[in-house]
MIKOL-734593 format. One record per residue: x negated, z, y of N, C-alpha, C, O in turn. Coordinates in steps of 0.2 Angstrom, whole numbers, plus 5000, padded with zeros to 4 digits. Layout:
<sites>
XZYXZYXZYXZY ...
</sites>
This chain:
<sites>
499650004994500050005000499650005006499749965011 499050045006498650055012498349985013498249965019 498049945008497749885009498249835012498049785016 498849835009499349785011499549795019499549755022 499549865021499749875028499149855032499249825037 498549865030497949845034497949765034497749745040 498149735029498149655029498649635034498549585038 499249675034499749645039499549665046499749625051 499249725047499149745054498549705057498449695063 498049685053497449655056497549595060497249595066 497949545058498149485063498449515070498349485075 498949565069499249585075498749615080498749605086 498349665077497849695081497349645084497149655090 497149595080496749545083497049505089496749495094 497749495088498049465094498149505100498049485105 498249575099498349615104497649625108497649625114 497149635104496449635107496249575111496049575117 496449515108496249455111496649445118496349425123 497249465117497749455123497449505129497449485135 497349565127497149615132496449605135496449615141 496049565132495349555134495249485136494749465138 495849445137495749375139495549365146495749395150 494949325147494649315153495149275157495349225155 495149275164495449235168495249165167494549155166 495649115168495349045167494949025173495049045178 494448985171493948965176494248915181494348855178 494348925187494648865191494248805192494448755194 493548815191493148755192493248705187493048645187 493648715181493748665176494148605179494148555176 494548615184494948565187494648525193494948485196 493948545194493548505199493248445196492848445192 493448385198493148325195492448315196492148355201 492148285192491348275192491148245198491548215202 490448245199490148225206490348155208490448135213 490348105203490548035204491248015202491347955202 491648065201492348045198492748015203493247975201 492648025209493047995215492747945219492847945225 492247905216491847855220492347815224492947795222 492147795230491447805233491347875236490847895239 491847925235491747995237491248025232491348015226 490748065234490348095230490348175231490448195237 490348215226490448285227489748315229489248295226 489748365233489248395235489048445229489448465225 488348455228488148485222488448555221488548585216 488448595227488648665227489448675226489848645230 489648705221490348735220490448805223490048845221 490848805228490948875231491448915227491948885225 491348975225491749015221491949085225491549105229 492549105224492749165227493149215223493549185218 493149275224493649325221494149345226494149325231 494649375223495149405228494849435234495149435240 494349475233494049515238493649475243493449495249 493349415241492949375245493249315248492949275252 493849295246494249235248494249235256494349175259 494349285259494349285266493749255270493849225275 493249255266492649215269492749145270492449105274 493249115266493349045266494049035270494048985275 494549075269495149065273495349125276495849155274 494949145281495149215285495849205288496049155291 496249255286496949265289497449235284498049255285 497249205279497749175274497549205267498049205262 497049245266496849265259497349315257497449315251 497649355261498149405259498749375255499049405251 498949315258499549275254499349265247499749275243 498749235246498549225239498449285235498649285229 498249345238498149405234498849435232498949465227 499349425236500049445234500349415228500749445225 500049355227500349325221499849335215499849295210 499349385215498949405210498449355208498349325203 498049335214497549285213496949315208496849375209 496649275204496149295200495449275202494949315202 495449205204494749175206494949115209495449085208 494449085213494549015216493848975215493349005215 493948915215493348865216493448815221494048785221 492948795224493048745230492448695230491948705229 492648625231492148575231492348525237492948515238 491848495240491948445245491648375242491148375240 492048325243491948255241491848215247492348215251 491348185249491148145255490948075253490648065248 491048025258490847955257490147955261490147965267 489647945257488947935261488947885266488547895271 489347835266489347785271489847795277489747765282 490247845276490747855281490947935281491347955278 490447975284490548045284491248075285491348135283 491648045290492248065291492748065286493248095286 492548025280493048015275492848065269492348065267 493348115268493148165263493748195260494348195263 493648235255494248275252493948345250493448355247 494248395253494148465251494648485246495248495247 494348505240494748515234494648595232494148615231 495248625232495248695230495648715224496248685224 495448755220495748765214495848845213495348875213 496448875212496548945212496848965205497348925203 496549015202496849035196497249105197496949145201 497749115194498149175195498249215188498149185183 498549275189498549315183499149285179499149305173 499649245181500149225177500449155181500349145187 500849115177501149055180501549065186501649025190 501949125186502449135191502049145198502249135203 501449175197501049175203500849115206500849105212 500649065202500448995204501048965207501048925212 501648975203502248945206502448975213502648935217 502349035214502449075220502149045226502349035231 501449025225501048995230501348925231501348905237 501448885226501748825227502348825231502448785236 502848875229503448875233503348895240503748875245 502848935241502648955248502448905252502548895258 502048855249501748795253502248745253502248705258 502748735249503148675249503648675255504048715256 503548615258504048605264504748585262504748555256 505248595266505948575263505948505262506348485258 505648455265505648385264505248365259505248295257 504948405255504448385250504848345244505348375241 504648285242504948255236504448275231503848245231 504648315226504148335221503848285216504248245214 503248285216502848235212502748255205502748315204 502648215200502548235193501748245193501448205189 501548295196500848325195500848395192501148435195 500548405187500648465184501348485182501748445180 501548555184502148575184502648555190503248565190 502248525195502648505201502148495207501748545208 502148445211501748435216502048405222502648385222 501648415228501948385234501348345237500748365237 501448285241500948245244501148235251501748215252 500748255256500848235263500348185265500048155261 500248185272499848135275499048155275498648125274 499048225275498348255275498248305270497648325269 498748325267498648385262499148365256499648335257 498948385250499348385244499148445239498648475240 499648465235499548515231499948515225500548475225 499848555219500248555214500148625210499548655211 500548645206500448705201500448675194500848635192 500048715190499948695183499848755179499248785179 500348785176500248845172499948905177500348915182 499348925176499148985180498748955186498448995190 498748885187498348865192498748835198499248815197 498448835204498748805210498148765213497548795214 498248695214497748655216497948625223498448605224 497448635228497548615235497048565237496448575236 497248505240496748455243496948445250497548435252 496448445254496448425261496048365262495448355260 496348315265496048245266495848225273496248255278 495348195274495148165281494848095280494648075275 494948055286494647985285495147935288495747955290 495047875287495447815289496147825286496147845280 496647805290497347805287497447755281497847775277 497047705281497047655275496847685269497047665263 496347735269496047755263496247835261496247855255 496547865266496647935265497147955260497047995256 497747925260498247935255498047925248498247965244 497647865247497447855241496947905238496947925232 496447925243495947975241496348045239496148075234 496848055243497148125241497548115234497448165231 497848065233498248055227497748055221497848085216 497148015222496648015216496348085215496248095209 496248125220495948185219496348235215496148265210 497048235217497448275213497648255206497648295202 497648185205497848165199497248175194497248185188 496648175197496048185193495948255191495848275185 496148305195496148375194496748385189496648425184 497348355189497848365185497648345178497848375173 497248285177497048265171496548305167496548315161 496148345171495648385169496048445166495748475161 496548465168496948525166497348505160497548555156 497448445159497848425153498648435154498848445159 499048425148499748425149499948495152499748545150 500448495156500648555159501048595154501448565150 500948665154501348705149502048715151502248695157 502448735147503148745149503248795154502848835155 503748785159503848825164504048895161504348905156 503848955165504049015163504749025161505148995165 504949065156505649065154506149095160506649065161 505949145164506349165169506449115174507049105177 505949075176506049015180506548965178506948935181 506448945171506948895168507648925169508148885170 507748995167508349015167508649025174509249005175 508249035179508549045186508748975188509248975192 508348925186508548855189509248835186509448785189 509448865181510148845179510748855183511248825183 510648905188511148935192511048925199511548915203 510448915201510348905209510148835211509948795206 510248825217509948765220509248765219508848805223 508948715215508248725214507748715220507248745220 507948685225507548675231507548735235507148745239 507948785233507948855237507548905233507448955236 507248895227506948945223506248965227505848925229 506149025227505549055230505449115225505849145223 504749125225504549185221504249235226503849225229 504549295225504349355230503949405226504349445222 503349415227502949475223503249545225503349585221 503449545231503749615233504449595236504549575242 504949605232505549575234505949605240505849665241 506249565244506649585250507149635248507249685251 507449625242507949675240507649725237507349725231 507749785239507449845236506749865238506449915235 506449825242505749835244505349845238505249805234 505049905238504549925232504949955226504649965221 505549965227505949995221506049945215506049965210 506149885217506249835212505649795210505249785214 505649765203505049725201505049665205505649645208 504549625206504549565209504949515206505149525200 505149455210505649415207505749345210505349335215 506249305208506349245210506949245215507449285213 506949215220507549205225507849135225507449095224 508449135227508749065227509449075230509649125232 509849015230510449015233510948985228510848925226 511549015228512048985224512748975228513049025230 512848915230513448895234513448945240513948965242 512848945243512848985249512649055249512549095254 512749085243512549155242511849165239511649145234 511449205243510749225241510749265235511149315235 510449245230510349285223509649295222509249255224 509549335217508849345215508849365207509349395205 508249365204508149385198507449425198506949395199 507449485196506849525195506549505188506849505183 505849495188505549465182505349525178504949515172 505449585180505249645176505749665171506249625170 505549715167506049725161506649755163506649795168 507149745159507749785160507749845156507249875154 508349875154508349935151508149995155508350005161 507850045152507650105155507250095162507350125167 506750045162506350035168506850005173506850025179 507349965171507849935176508249985179508449985185 508450035174508950085177508550135182508850155187 507950145181507550185186507450145192507450175198 507350085192507350045198507950045202507950045208 508550035198509150045202509250105205509550115211 509050165202509150225205508750235211508950265216 508150205211507650205216507950165222507950195228 508250115221508550075226509150105229509350095235 509550135225510150175227510050215233510450235237 509450245233509250295238509150265245509150305250 509050205245509050165252509650135254509650105260 510150135250510750105251511250155255511250215254 511750125259512250155262512850155257513050095255 513150205256513750215251513650175244514050135242 513050205241512950175234513450195229513650245229 513650145225514050155219513850135213513650075213 513750175208513550145201514150135197514550185196 514150085193514650065189514450025183513850025181 514849995179514649955173515049885173515549885176 514749845170515049775169514749755162514249735161 515249745157515149725150514549765147514049735144 514549835149513949875146513349875150512849915148 513349845155512749845160512849885166513349885169 512349915168512349955174512449915180512049865181 512849935185512949895191512849935197513149995197 512549915202512449955208512649915214512449855215 513149945218513349915224513249955230513250015229 513249925236513149965242512949925248513049855247 512749955253512549915259511849925261511649985262 511449875260510749875262510749875270511049835273 510349925273510349935281510149865284510349855290 509649825280509449765283509749705281509749655285 510049705275510349645272511049645272511349585270 511449695273512149695272512349715265511949745261 512949695263513149715256512749685250512549625251 512649725245512249695240512549725233512849775233 512449685228512649705221512149685216511849625216 511949735212511349725207511649745200512049785199 511349705195511549725188510949725184510449685184 510849775180510249785175510449755169510749785164 510149695168510349655162509749665157509349705157 509849635151509349645145508649615147508249645144 508549575151507949545153507649555160507149535162 508049585164507849605171508449615175509049615173 508349625181508849645186509049585190508649545193 509749565190509949515194510349545200510649595199 510349505205510749535211510949475216510749425215 511349495221511549455226511649495232511849545232 511649455238511849485244512549465245512749415248 512949505242513749485242514049555241513849605239 514749555243515149605242515349615235515349565231 515449675233515649685226516249655223516349635217 516749635228517349605226517349525227517849495226 516749495228516649425228516849395221516549415216 517349345221517549325215516949295210516549255213 516949315204516449295199515749315200515349295196 515649365205514949385206514649425201514049415199 515049465197514749505192514549455186513949465183 514949415184514749365179514149325181513749305176 514149305187513549265189512849305188512449275185 512849365191512249395190512049425183511549435182 512649435179512549445172512149385169511649395165 512349325170512049265167511349255170510949245166 511249275176510549265179510049315176509549305175 510349375174509949425171509749415164509349455161 510049375160509949355153509549295153509849245153 508849305152508449245152508649195146508649225140 508849135147508949085142508949015145509448985147 508348995146508248935150508348875146508248875139 508448815149508548755145508248705150508548685155 507648675147507348625152507748565154507648535159 508248545149508648485151509148505157509348455160 509248565159509648585164509248595171509548605176 508648585171508248595177508348535181508348475179 508348555188508448505193507748485196507248495193 507848455202507248435205506848495208507148545211 506248495208505848555210505548535217505248585220 
</sites>
């Protein structure tokens, strides 16, 4: 019996150890080789940063990256020897999880962006382009003649995406959330507006004009504790139930009426009154992760 138990536990323990000690992915893997973007040539030096040193490169913006759990970054400059003003500045950021990379993508994405099939989703402008791919966020800034700049920008991002390989499936909470909300409204908030620090971080979006969210932290006991903590900042908080799930309603001093439900996979909520038709069923569905890629809309 003891040997059978050991044989059964060994693969599990190996998986746990490997998972616990997995090193962050090296962002430099997505930087094309020196001659890959000819006639642009990469400078020999690859600049690297940690969350603590990123301010040396982007002073004033480093905190934004850190809030999404940045792990490391790598940067390279590609220049045309015959035309110094023609260049691509390519940056690759790796995050602790895919939702962090998506969060930065959502923060950068302008409303008019037509999402490109780069990685898990990308945007291209006149001087800047970017995409997210699993744990990575790739950003390119371009300079040079208008005739070559858009092509240089696209080639650089496509080369980086090819180095990363096929994009992994989108995170399950993100796929589930996209079934209910207008996909162009989705944002990821590391410290959610609803509940401040009381609630786990989550996804925000809009359903038929109603702001809703999904915390990606666990439901159950941790979720119940989060609801209790949030209740303390609400005016006239009321705890109840909906189909066996705890429900919290009240008035947030900054946001107005709110309703939250502790589901099996996380906390769903909305900035809506408790008597809004169908609101309990909506946030119950949002709180039960069950994504279907076929139902995803435009990102």
